[in-house]
N, C-alpha and C positions, 0 to 999 in steps of 0.2 A: 694495786693489783694482787689477789690473792692467790695463794699459793695451791694448788690442784692436791696436795700430798702433804699433809702435818701429821707426823706423829706428836702427838700431845703428851704422854706417858709411857713410860718403858720403864717397870721395875720388875720385880720378880713376883707381884702380888696384881698386877694388873696391864694391862696394855691397851692404850686408846688411840686411835689414828682419825685421821679426817681424809678420806678420797675421793674429791667433788664432792656429791651429793651425800656420802654414805658415810656414815661414822661406822667405825669398826673399833668393836668392845671385846677384850679379852680375859674375861675376871679369873686368875689363876688361884687363888688364896683363899682365904678363909673369909668367908661375903661376910661384910660388915658397914654400916651406915655410911662409916667416911668412903669406904670405896662406890656403893652407892650413889653418894652425893657428886662423887667424881664423873660417873659415868653419864649421871643425869647434866652435872654442867657442859661435859662434851657433847652431850645433845643437844644441850639448851644452845650451847656457841655456835653451830652449825645452823641450826636452825634459824639464827638471828642472820647468820652470813647469806642464806639464800632468801629469806622474806618469806613471801607467801606461797612457795614454788614446794616446798615439802623436803623431807628427807627419808632414806632409808637407814635400816640398822643391820649390819653385818655382826649377831652375836656369838663369840664362841665360847661355850662351856668348857674351860681345860677340865681334864682328867682330873686335876688336883685340886680341883674349884670345890668348896663344900655350898650344899644348899643354906638358900637364906634363911636365918630363923631370927624370929621375937622382931627387935627394933629393925632388924634387916631386911626383913619379909616386908614391915609395914612400909619402910621407905621406899623400898623395890616397886610395892603398891602406889605409892605417890609418884615416886617416878614415871611409871607407867601413864600413870593418869595425868602426868602435866604434859607429855610428851604427846598424848593423843591427837590434839588436835594438828599437828604438822609430820607426824610419821607416817610415813604412805606405807610401807612395806617394813616387815620384819622378819629374816632370815636368818637361822639359828643351825650351829653345828654344838652337838653336846658331843665331846670324846670319849673314847670310850666303847666297849662292845659287850652281847650279851643279853641277857634278860631284863638287867639290872636298868642298864644304859637304854634300852626302848621302851622301860615302863619313865623312866626319866624325862625321854623326852615325848614322850605322850604328857605326861604330867605338864612339863612345858607350855606345850604348845596349848593343852585345853587353858591353863592358868592366866598366860600373858592373852590370848584369843577372849579370853573375858573380860581382861582390864580394857583391851585396846578396841573394843566392838568391832567394827565393818574391816578394821586395818587387817591384810592377808599376814599370817603369820605359818610358817609352819619351819619344822626341828629336822635333821638330818644330821645322819651317823657321818658323814663324811662332806671334806669342806669344798670339793667337786659341786655336790648338791647342789650345797647352799648358795653357793655362787653361781651357780645357773639358775636357780629359781628365782633370786634375787636379780639377777637381769633379763631375765624373761617376766618377772613381775614388772618391774619400771618400765619396761619397753610399753606392756598393753597401759601401764598408767601414763605413757607419752611423758615419764621423765627421765632427765639422764642418769645415764649409770655407768662408770666404769667398765672396760672390759670384767669378764670372768678371771682370764688370767692377770690383768692387771692388781684386781683385789687378794687373789690368790701369791701374787709376788709380794704386795704390802704384808697381809698375813704370815708369809716365811720370814719378812725381815723383824718382825716384831712378835713372831711368837716361833721359834724356830722347832723343828721334828727336833723330838727328842733323843 
């Protein structure tokens, strides 16, 4: 019998958890090839657990996280290419405020949408909006999803407020 709530990684630079069919990834430090590889392994492990039913990703980019560049950017592209067959929806929160954060959200949505094709992708400033979108999209796709309250509780557990 599988656990419905598994924390896989909880470190200063990365938190990764599974909550039913949702993978929650929170990079918090310098984006590296190893960090991207760990997120990819977490997504692939969850996908294997649910066979062809598909999974969702709640991706939270901490304010302290850096944008991947060079080899890490290439690894991120490869990761999204590899998960495309089983990733049904991606909802992201990019922490931060102001014009620069809004621009990052826009670029993230555009870039991941290009990599994931028809997979719904949306990026938000607030966690409540990201979890509501995820819950709604999963319902539309007839895919099981924890409630937004459950998702937010898991996020608060592995990524406490500053």
